[in-house]
C-alpha positions in Angstrom: 8.1 -16.7 32.9 4.5 -17.7 33.5 3.1 -18.0 37.0 2.9 -21.7 37.0 5.9 -22.7 34.9 9.6 -22.2 34.8 9.4 -21.8 31.0 8.7 -18.6 29.0 5.3 -18.1 27.5 5.3 -19.8 24.1 2.4 -17.7 22.7 4.5 -15.5 20.4 6.0 -18.5 18.8 2.8 -20.4 18.5 1.0 -17.4 17.0 3.7 -16.9 14.3 3.7 -20.7 13.5 0.0 -20.3 12.5 0.1 -16.7 11.0 0.6 -17.9 7.4 -2.5 -20.1 7.7 -4.7 -17.1 8.5 -3.3 -15.2 5.5 -3.8 -18.1 3.1 -7.3 -18.7 4.3 -8.3 -15.1 3.3 -6.4 -15.4 0.0 -8.1 -18.7 -0.8 -11.6 -17.4 0.0 -11.0 -14.4 -2.2 -9.6 -16.4 -5.0 -12.5 -18.9 -4.9 -15.0 -16.0 -5.1 -16.5 -16.5 -1.7 -16.8 -12.8 -0.8 -18.2 -11.8 -4.2 -20.8 -14.6 -4.1 -22.0 -13.6 -0.7 -22.3 -9.9 -1.5 -25.7 -10.5 -3.0 -26.9 -11.9 0.3 -26.4 -14.8 2.8 -26.1 -18.4 1.5 -25.7 -21.8 2.9 -22.5 -23.8 2.4 -24.2 -26.3 -0.1 -25.7 -23.4 -2.1 -22.4 -21.6 -2.2 -20.5 -24.8 -3.1 -22.8 -25.2 -6.1 -22.2 -21.7 -7.2 -18.4 -21.9 -6.8 -18.1 -25.5 -8.0 -16.4 -26.5 -4.7 -16.7 -29.5 -2.4 -19.5 -28.7 0.1 -17.8 -30.2 3.1 -14.4 -28.6 2.4 -16.0 -25.2 1.6 -17.9 -25.3 4.9 -14.6 -25.7 6.7 -13.2 -22.7 4.9 -16.3 -20.7 5.6 -16.1 -21.6 9.3 -12.5 -20.5 9.4 -13.5 -17.2 7.8 -16.1 -16.7 10.5 -13.4 -17.3 13.1 -11.2 -14.7 11.4 -13.9 -12.1 11.4 -14.3 -12.0 7.6 -17.7 -13.8 7.6 -20.6 -14.0 10.0 -23.3 -16.5 10.7 -26.6 -15.7 9.0 -29.2 -18.0 10.7 -28.4 -21.6 11.6 -26.9 -22.6 8.3 -26.1 -19.5 6.4 -23.0 -17.3 5.9 -22.7 -13.6 5.1 -20.0 -11.0 4.6 -18.9 -8.8 7.4 -18.7 -5.0 6.6 -14.9 -5.3 6.3 -15.2 -8.1 3.8 -17.7 -6.2 1.8 -15.5 -3.1 1.7 -12.1 -4.6 1.1 -12.6 -8.1 -0.3 -15.2 -7.8 -3.0 -14.3 -7.1 -6.6 -16.9 -4.4 -7.0 -16.1 -2.3 -4.0 -14.4 1.1 -4.7 -12.3 0.5 -1.6 -11.3 -3.0 -2.5 -7.9 -4.4 -1.7 -8.4 -7.5 -3.9 -5.7 -6.5 -6.4 -3.1 -6.3 -3.7 -4.4 -9.6 -2.2 -3.9 -11.2 -5.6 -0.4 -9.7 -5.9 0.5 -10.9 -2.4 -0.8 -14.4 -3.0 0.7 -14.8 -6.5 3.9 -12.8 -6.2 4.9 -11.9 -2.7 4.1 -15.3 -1.3 6.6 -16.9 -3.7 9.2 -14.2 -3.1 9.0 -14.6 0.6 9.8 -18.3 0.2 13.3 -17.1 -0.9 13.9 -14.7 2.1 16.9 -16.7 3.3 18.6 -16.3 -0.1 18.1 -12.6 -0.1 19.4 -12.3 3.5 22.6 -14.2 2.4 23.3 -12.1 -0.7 21.5 -8.9 -0.1 19.7 -9.0 -3.5 16.0 -9.1 -4.4 14.3 -12.4 -4.9 13.0 -12.0 -8.5 15.6 -14.3 -10.1 15.3 -17.0 -7.5 11.5 -17.0 -7.5 10.6 -16.4 -11.1 13.8 -16.3 -13.2 13.3 -12.6 -13.9 16.3 -10.4 -14.7 14.4 -7.1 -13.9 12.2 -5.8 -11.1 8.9 -7.4 -10.3 6.9 -4.4 -11.6 8.7 -4.4 -15.0 7.6 -8.0 -15.6 4.3 -8.3 -13.8 1.8 -5.9 -15.4 1.9 -7.0 -19.0 -1.9 -6.5 -19.5 -4.1 -3.5 -18.8 -6.4 -5.7 -16.6 -3.5 -6.8 -14.3 -2.3 -3.3 -14.0 -5.7 -1.9 -13.3 -6.5 -4.4 -10.6 -3.2 -3.9 -8.8 -3.6 -0.1 -8.9 -7.1 -0.5 -7.5 -5.6 -2.5 -4.6 -3.1 0.2 -4.0 -6.0 2.7 -4.3 -7.7 0.9 -1.4 -4.6 1.3 0.7 -4.5 5.0 -0.3 -8.0 5.6 0.8 -7.1 4.4 4.2 -3.8 6.3 4.5 -4.0 9.5 2.5 -6.5 11.4 4.6 -4.3 10.9 7.6 -1.1 11.9 5.7 -2.6 15.2 4.5 -3.9 15.9 8.0 -0.5 15.2 9.7 0.7 18.7 9.0 -1.1 22.0 8.3 -0.8 22.4 4.6 -3.2 25.3 4.3 -0.5 27.8 3.2 0.3 25.8 0.0 -1.6 26.4 -3.2 -0.4 23.8 -5.6 0.5 20.2 -4.7 2.0 17.9 -7.3 1.9 14.2 -6.3 4.9 12.5 -8.0 4.0 8.9 -8.8 0.5 9.8 -7.6 -1.1 6.7 -9.1 -4.9 6.8 -8.8 -4.9 10.3 -7.2 -6.0 9.3 -3.7 -3.6 11.6 -2.0 -4.3 14.6 -4.3 -8.0 14.1 -3.8 -7.6 13.8 0.0 -5.5 17.0 0.1 -8.0 19.0 -2.0 -10.9 17.8 0.2 -9.1 19.0 3.4 -7.8 22.2 2.0 -10.4 24.1 -0.1 -7.8 26.6 -1.6 -5.5 23.9 -2.8 -5.1 22.7 -6.4 -3.3 19.5 -7.2 -1.7 17.6 -10.0 -1.3 13.8 -10.3 2.0 13.1 -12.1 2.6 9.5 -13.2 3.5 7.2 -16.1 1.2 7.3 -19.2 -0.3 3.8 -18.5 -1.6 5.0 -15.1 -3.3 8.1 -16.4 -6.6 6.6 -17.7 -7.6 5.0 -14.4 -6.5 8.0 -12.4 -8.7 10.2 -14.6 -11.6 7.9 -14.2 -11.4 7.7 -10.4 -10.8 11.4 -9.9 -13.8 12.3 -12.0 -16.1 10.6 -9.5 -14.9 12.8 -6.6 -16.2 16.1 -5.6 -12.9 17.9 -6.2 -12.2 16.8 -9.8 -12.2 20.5 -10.9 -9.1 21.1 -8.8 -7.1 18.0 -9.7 -5.2 17.7 -12.9 -3.7 14.5 -14.3 -0.4 14.7 -16.2 1.7 11.9 -17.7 5.5 11.8 -17.1 8.5 10.1 -15.6 9.7 11.9 -12.4 13.3 10.8 -13.0 13.5 12.2 -16.6 10.7 14.5 -17.5 10.2 18.1 -16.3 8.3 18.3 -13.1 5.1 20.4 -13.0 5.5 23.6 -11.0 4.4 23.3 -7.3 4.9 24.7 -3.9 4.6 21.3 -2.4 5.5 17.9 -3.9 4.1 14.7 -2.5 6.0 11.4 -2.6 3.7 8.6 -1.3 5.3 5.2 -1.0 7.9 6.2 -3.6 11.2 6.7 -1.8 11.3 3.3 -0.2 11.4 1.7 -3.7 14.8 3.1 -4.7 18.5 3.1 -3.9 19.9 6.1 -2.0 21.5 7.4 -5.3 18.1 7.5 -7.0 16.3 9.0 -4.0 18.8 11.9 -3.9 18.4 12.4 -7.7 14.6 12.7 -7.3 14.8 14.9 -4.2 17.2 17.2 -5.9 14.9 17.6 -8.9 12.0 18.5 -6.5 14.2 20.9 -4.4 15.4 22.7 -7.5 11.9 23.2 -8.8 10.4 24.5 -5.5 10.2 28.1 -4.5 11.6 29.3 -1.2 9.2 28.1 1.5 8.1 25.2 -0.6 8.0 21.7 0.7 8.1 18.0 0.1 5.5 15.8 1.8 6.8 12.2 2.1 4.4 9.3 3.0 6.3 6.2 4.2 6.1 4.0 7.3 8.8 5.1 9.7 11.1 2.6 11.5 11.7 3.6 15.1 15.0 5.3 15.9 16.3 2.2 17.7 15.0 0.0 14.8 13.1 -2.1 17.4 9.7 -1.5 15.7 7.0 -1.1 14.7 6.5 -4.6 13.4 4.6 -3.3 10.3 7.6 -1.2 9.2 10.0 -4.0 9.9 8.0 -6.5 7.8 7.7 -3.9 5.0 11.5 -3.4 5.2 12.0 -7.2 4.5 9.4 -6.9 1.7 11.4 -4.1 0.1 14.5 -6.3 0.3 12.7 -9.1 -1.7 10.8 -6.9 -4.1 12.7 -3.7 -4.8 16.1 -1.9 -4.6 15.0 0.0 -1.6 14.3 -0.2 2.1 12.3 1.4 5.0 14.1 4.1 7.0 14.0 6.0 10.3 13.0 9.6 10.4 16.7 10.5 11.0 17.7 8.6 7.9 15.0 10.4 5.8 16.1 13.7 7.3 19.7 13.1 6.3 18.7 12.4 2.7 16.5 15.5 2.6 19.0 17.8 4.2 21.8 16.6 1.8 19.9 18.1 -1.1 19.2 21.4 0.7 16.0 21.0 2.7 16.4 22.9 6.0 13.6 21.8 8.2 12.4 18.2 8.5 9.5 17.0 10.7 7.9 13.6 11.1 4.5 12.5 12.3 3.3 9.0 13.1 -0.2 8.1 12.0 -2.5 5.1 12.7 -2.5 4.4 8.9 -0.2 2.1 6.9 2.2 5.0 6.3 3.5 8.0 8.3 4.2 11.5 7.2 7.4 13.7 6.8 7.4 17.3 5.8 10.6 19.0 4.6 10.8 22.8 4.0 13.1 24.7 1.5 14.5 27.8 3.2 
């Protein structure tokens, strides 16, 4: 209750009523090219409207809203400029950009979430309801190299935020060869090699991912210690390792498929080897954190999988033979789990 009222504080409800407006403001500004256009320097609303072929008055209102959200800043009495966060994450030329994931969220997830009630009723993903697709989102979405590349770059931006914290969550210095299964652009393998100078790594992913991974890894200072190998972790032989990494992989799949993948890794590991899992952990009582709960609903709509507690991951890992399972929470979008083979 508030001090001067018999009624509960409505702020949580009012905030959620407006939450989608804030997201859509950012999506629209990125889609219109606002952040790219301002990366060269500040501009006034009329000048920017001429560049973007937008209505000056309407665009000014959008720009003001972006200032309020902390995405833009005032530059003089009439100008607008990117904030450092917008430059880093919302411009199409930044190596840390999240624009691919923004576009995926706006074009795909936004529509899937419109069908949340249906997925709650039948427990099935929303692909068919939203798009008429019979298969998973990813099987239908990336039908061009450009679309695949931009989505992967968005996930790369996520990885640059998360992977340094994941590889620092446990002391991995005793390991000598890390294989990142489904390693995408190699951000985790690179972060691990940067932190542990005696470590070598392999990025193992589907053939269509390999060119971008090779390109990005070549720009790092550890490219001589990171290999890139094509393969399907469900069907192809896994490269030898004493630690396998699974970053945002397990939450995509059913329990049966998770156990299949974990058994393949366990069987390949030597005694003392490990699996490093990067996923956002749901609290033991499932009361939070909100990020994990929202991602759990996202998994319902998009994949066959779900988010889990540490105890649930430990159960899966121990069922295939891992003896020790530890979890660490991070401040990043994912947490870390380490399971040892004894």
